[in-house]
C-alpha angles and dihedrals in degrees: 000000000000106000090227091055090048091051091047090053091046094054095031096238108164093182092062088049091056092047091052091048090051089054094043117013090188096053093109090051096051095053091060089060100043107033136046094212120059132196090263090062091052096045093045091052093047093045100238103157099183093049090050091050091052094048091049090051093050100039116003092175090076088075089069097055124103123214124225090277092056097254128132123206087261090056090053094047093046095048091049095045098242101159099178093050089049089053091051092049090049090050089054090052127340089210089070088087089062097054109130117226131172112346087006091284115158128208088260090058092053092046089053093049093048096045097245100158096168091053091050092051091052093048096047091047091051097041118014093185092067090076089069096053117118135199126237086273089055091247118153123210086262092057091050094047091052092048089052093044094237100158097174090052090049090051092050093046094048090048091051091047091055093044092050091044091236096133091146087079088071089064098044114123132217123225090282090054094251120148124204088266091055091053095044090051092047090053089041094231101169096185093050092048090050091048093049094047092047097044096041097045108153092005107054112093100226092177098049110143122221127212091275089059093250132135123206089264091053090054092050092052096044096062124067114280118260137180109289096025091111091057091049091049092049091050092049092047090049089054090052100260118162137172118270093245090055095054103107121214113244118231113273112243123233124206120244131185116325089020092282114159114241122189111218105224117199117252122250095258089049090051091051091049090048092050092049092053097033098089094044092050092044094058095044116105111257121193095212094046110036120060121231090239091058091048091049092049091051092048091049091053092049093047092049091050092050091049092049094046095048092045090052091048091054093050093044107026123192112288092026128245134292113271095201141036117246127187115176117233092224136015090250092065092059093078106115136037089252093055094036116122113264142156129231111268096027122124116268090206090053091054096047105031111028097174094048091048092048092053092047092047094050098050094040090054091046091054092048095050093046092049090054090049090051091050090049093052095043094049095050112143092007119146116264087027096156093052090050092052091051089053092050093048090050091049091049094053092042089055093050092046092050093047094049094048094046093050118088114263094250091055099045095092090052090049092051092049092048095050089046090053092048092049124345091197133018110294094232089064099046097087093042094048091048091052091048091048091049090049092049092047091050092051092049092050093047091050092050094046099045101029111122113258120232 
């Protein structure tokens, strides 16, 4: 572009433009061949209305051209909020607001992202179809406005959608299958959710499922709870929202004579059989219904409960512990379990029923060790991993110490042997120690194999 023409567009000087045209009548034609950005781009960005008017009068086709960044003059005017320039470009051709730039984004899309409500009003008034345009990611202007948290734009767009009777736009999905309600729920925009539910009453698909198999209510419940989530959930429930796994499949119709649809209802015995198995089937884990994160959370809770219960049982075994220390004066007095020698803090069950106590101690220890192994596996690659392992090691040795001290003195050796058999070292260190041992063994073998011989 001639530097003088560029400067004239930048300052909006129409007189210089006329002088340049007098010197070279084809100057506006040559720039379209040599440069990606024309004077209309520059003037639209700078906001010079009179210069834009003159360029549009002389060469209106410049309004259709995209610069190297994929923007038309209308894109520039819309993004910068120049209402009058937008009006002039729409007068030249109302389809200018539908020009697709980079990623198929139109000027309306940029106006929505930047919060230019006046621009949006002008565009929708001039060309109602532009409100349906989507990007390469299948995002409407409403999707983009929600992603950019532009509430006033959302309010204007929803109002225009209702006025134009294009409510189907509210249910349009992007390439991930998300509707406007999905995005508003993900970003936890209470006002937007309320506006969508109110404006789309009877039309908005509150139980639309995205490509991840999630409804808006699923998305709300997946992410950590925040202030205001209860209000959002109540509003969604009031509008009839449910989780994807709770959406029941309706009976498939068959076609009878004369092509009339007939719904095959289950017989009464089938219904009774279904009801009897319904609860059992409902609470079973299903791969296509329950997410791995939910299953892991449930397993962690169960493992933690088992660890707590077994630890408590070791510290306070069935039957309790002796509250006093008794040493018989003579061997003849040590005849019954009541008079048997014992120390304060030792298990009463272990003194009276050795076999029963041994069985209890074995299976309780087995449950405790397995629960620690489960916790170790389920918390793999969690943050603060080292600190968690230290806690588990401390808990393991605390358990063994408590169990040994609670057991009667004549059973302590058996207890030590049993716990050693179950796990000679804390379960969280087994895998690590094995890897270290394998590494050490490999190094020793390599040294022996490749060491220089004397």
